[in-house]
C-alpha positions as CSV (number, residue, x, y, z in Angstrom):
1,M,86.3,107.4,90.2
2,Q,85.4,105.6,93.3
3,S,85.6,102.0,91.3
4,H,89.6,103.7,90.6
5,L,89.8,104.0,94.2
6,Y,88.6,101.1,95.2
7,R,90.6,99.1,92.5
8,I,94.3,101.2,93.4
9,W,93.3,100.2,97.2
10,N,92.4,96.6,96.7
11,S,95.7,96.6,95.0
12,L,98.1,98.2,97.8
13,N,96.1,95.6,99.8
14,A,96.8,92.4,97.8
15,Q,100.5,93.5,97.0
16,T,101.2,94.2,101.3
17,I,99.0,91.4,102.8
18,G,100.9,89.3,105.2
19,S,104.2,91.8,105.5
20,D,105.1,94.4,107.6
21,R,104.9,96.9,104.6
22,H,100.3,95.8,104.7
23,W,99.9,97.2,108.6
24,Q,101.5,100.7,106.8
25,I,99.0,101.3,104.1
26,A,96.7,103.6,106.6
27,L,96.1,104.9,109.3
28,Q,93.1,102.2,110.3
29,D,96.0,99.6,109.8
30,A,98.7,100.7,111.5
31,S,96.1,101.7,114.2
32,F,95.0,98.1,114.5
33,H,98.3,96.4,114.1
34,S,100.1,98.4,117.1
35,D,97.2,97.3,119.6
36,M,96.6,93.8,118.2
37,L,101.0,93.0,118.2
38,P,100.9,93.4,121.8
39,L,98.6,90.9,122.9
40,L,99.4,88.1,119.9
41,K,103.7,88.4,121.3
42,K,101.9,88.3,125.0
43,Y,99.2,85.7,124.5
44,A,99.3,83.6,121.4
45,E,101.0,80.3,122.2
46,G,101.3,76.2,120.8
47,E,98.3,75.4,118.8
48,V,96.9,77.9,117.2
49,L,93.3,78.5,115.4
50,D,93.0,81.4,113.2
51,L,89.1,81.1,112.6
52,G,88.1,83.4,109.7
53,A,91.6,83.7,108.3
54,G,90.6,85.3,105.4
55,R,93.9,86.5,103.8
56,M,96.1,85.3,106.4
57,S,98.0,88.6,106.9
58,W,98.1,88.0,110.5
59,R,99.6,84.2,109.8
60,Y,103.7,84.9,110.2
61,L,102.9,86.5,113.6
62,L,101.1,83.7,114.8
63,P,102.9,80.7,116.3
64,P,103.5,78.1,113.8
65,S,101.7,75.2,115.1
66,Y,98.9,77.2,112.7
67,F,96.0,76.1,111.5
68,S,93.3,78.2,109.1
69,A,89.8,77.8,109.0
70,D,86.9,80.3,107.0
71,I,83.6,79.9,105.0
72,S,85.4,80.2,101.7
73,I,88.7,80.2,99.7
74,E,90.8,84.1,100.2
75,H,94.1,82.2,100.5
76,P,95.6,78.9,98.8
77,D,96.5,77.7,101.9
78,L,93.4,77.5,103.6
79,D,93.0,74.8,105.7
80,L,90.1,74.3,106.2
81,L,86.1,75.1,104.7
82,C,83.7,75.8,107.7
83,D,80.8,78.4,109.1
84,I,81.7,79.5,112.3
85,T,77.9,79.4,113.4
86,R,78.2,75.8,112.8
87,T,79.8,73.1,115.6
88,L,83.0,73.5,114.4
89,P,84.7,70.6,113.0
90,F,87.0,69.8,116.1
91,V,87.1,67.7,118.9
92,A,86.9,69.7,122.3
93,G,89.9,71.0,123.8
94,S,92.2,71.1,120.3
95,F,93.3,74.5,120.5
96,Q,95.8,76.7,122.8
97,T,94.7,79.6,121.0
98,I,92.2,80.6,118.8
99,F,92.8,84.3,117.3
100,C,89.8,85.2,115.4
101,C,90.0,89.0,114.2
102,S,87.2,91.2,112.3
103,V,85.1,88.2,111.5
104,L,81.8,88.1,113.7
105,E,80.3,91.0,111.9
106,H,80.5,88.5,109.1
107,A,78.5,86.1,110.0
108,R,74.4,86.4,110.4
109,E,74.5,84.7,113.4
110,P,77.8,85.3,115.7
111,W,75.9,84.2,119.2
112,F,76.5,80.9,118.4
113,S,80.4,80.9,117.5
114,L,81.4,82.1,120.5
115,E,80.0,78.8,122.4
116,D,82.2,76.3,120.0
117,M,85.0,78.7,120.5
118,Y,84.8,77.7,123.9
119,R,84.4,74.1,123.6
120,V,87.4,73.5,121.0
121,L,89.7,75.6,123.3
122,R,92.3,73.8,125.9
123,G,91.6,74.5,129.5
124,G,93.3,78.2,130.4
125,G,93.4,78.7,126.5
126,V,92.5,81.9,125.4
127,T,90.8,83.3,122.7
128,I,92.3,86.5,121.0
129,L,88.7,88.6,119.3
130,S,88.3,91.6,117.6
131,V,85.1,93.1,116.7
132,P,84.0,96.4,115.3
133,F,82.5,99.2,116.6
134,T,82.3,102.3,114.7
135,F,83.9,101.0,111.1
136,Y,82.6,101.9,107.8
137,L,80.8,99.2,105.4
138,H,83.1,96.0,104.3
139,G,82.9,92.9,102.6
140,Q,79.0,94.0,101.6
141,P,76.7,92.4,101.3
142,H,77.9,90.0,104.0
143,D,78.9,93.0,106.6
144,Y,75.6,92.5,109.8
145,W,76.8,93.5,112.9
146,R,78.7,96.1,115.0
147,F,79.1,95.5,118.9
148,T,79.4,98.3,121.7
149,R,82.5,96.8,123.9
150,Y,79.2,95.6,126.6
151,G,77.4,93.2,124.0
152,A,80.1,91.6,123.2
153,V,81.4,91.0,126.9
154,Y,77.6,89.9,127.1
155,L,78.3,87.1,124.4
156,A,81.6,86.0,125.9
157,E,80.5,85.6,129.0
158,K,77.7,83.7,128.1
159,A,79.6,81.5,126.1
160,G,81.5,80.9,129.4
161,F,85.0,82.9,128.8
162,E,86.4,84.9,131.5
163,V,87.3,88.4,130.0
164,E,90.4,89.0,130.8
165,E,91.1,92.3,128.7
166,I,89.5,94.7,126.6
167,V,92.0,96.8,124.4
168,T,89.9,100.0,122.6
169,N,91.2,100.5,119.4
170,G,91.0,103.8,117.5
171,G,88.5,106.4,118.3
172,L,86.9,109.7,117.4
173,F,89.7,111.3,115.0
174,H,91.3,107.5,114.4
175,L,87.7,107.3,112.4
176,I,87.8,110.9,110.8
177,L,91.6,111.1,109.4
178,N,91.1,107.1,108.7
179,A,89.2,108.2,105.0
180,P,91.9,111.1,104.1
181,S,94.5,108.4,105.2
182,I,93.4,105.8,102.6
183,L,92.7,108.6,100.0
184,L,95.8,109.3,100.7
185,S,97.3,106.5,99.9
186,C,95.6,105.3,96.9
187,F,97.0,109.1,95.8
188,W,100.4,108.0,96.3
189,A,100.5,104.8,94.8
190,A,98.6,106.4,91.4
191,L,101.7,107.9,91.1
192,R,103.9,105.4,91.9
193,L,105.3,107.1,94.8
194,N,104.5,103.9,97.4
195,G,107.4,105.2,99.4
196,M,105.7,108.1,100.8
197,I,102.6,105.9,102.0
198,P,103.8,105.1,105.5
199,I,105.3,108.2,105.8
200,T,102.0,110.2,105.5
201,T,99.8,106.8,107.5
202,R,102.8,107.5,110.4
203,I,102.0,111.4,110.5
204,L,97.8,110.7,110.4
205,L,98.1,108.8,113.1
206,S,100.7,110.5,115.2
207,V,97.8,113.3,115.0
208,A,94.8,111.1,115.9
209,Q,96.5,109.5,118.6
210,F,97.6,112.7,120.4
211,L,93.6,114.2,119.6
212,E,92.3,111.4,121.4
213,R,94.8,111.6,124.8
214,L,93.6,114.9,124.1
215,F,90.1,115.0,124.2
216,N,89.9,111.2,125.3
217,T,87.1,110.3,122.9
218,Q,87.5,106.4,122.6
219,N,85.8,104.7,125.2
220,L,82.2,106.5,123.0
221,F,83.6,105.9,118.9
222,A,86.2,103.3,119.6
223,M,86.9,101.4,116.1
224,N,87.3,98.6,117.1
225,H,87.2,96.0,120.6
226,I,89.9,93.3,120.9
227,L,88.9,91.1,123.6
228,L,91.0,89.1,125.3
229,L,88.9,85.6,126.2
230,R,89.8,83.4,128.6
231,K,88.7,79.5,129.7
232,H,88.4,78.4,132.8
233,K,91.5,75.6,134.0
234,E,89.3,72.1,133.4
235,E,89.8,70.6,137.3
236,K,91.1,67.4,137.6
237,L,89.7,64.4,138.3
238,S,89.6,63.2,141.8
């Protein structure tokens, strides 16, 4: 049963990745998209490095000056293979924006990564970073870490970044309702009733959001933290 559900879930992701439909297939996706999209619209600009791009699910929402990198090829259009825990193969100040979404938990030594992100950013540039806190095991066996907001801030500031904004994504009721959301989506897909998937996703998301507002659990049980990190503007040479 588990393997059958896993195949259906993987198929749903593969069919929708890189489109708006992808953000409707489960509560976790809809919630994350609603919190991430305003940050992308506000801050992502210029030359963008999608670091740990995976299947490039965010590419169509990022600026056209887009460059992708990852440790393995999950999308045929990947620009570069590299390890984010080693020195990135770019000169200092190569990018205006770095987008690093749900990546650091898969790095064995993530604390080295932020320092090199800082190096390859231009002065005044931003890194949009997301890290999980209360999120299920994924990408196994390469799933090593979870981050409190305080741990993420510590690593960012230690690397030289100024933390400009933190968005808390999800909460206890998102976490509780996410599993039934995924199961319902798989159920509808198995019955070839995919049109029902966004409907049940929206209903469960609305319930989760209402309960989070009512009981204010997000700071204690965040599913993810999204950080907007700014590199200090470089001083002009006198």
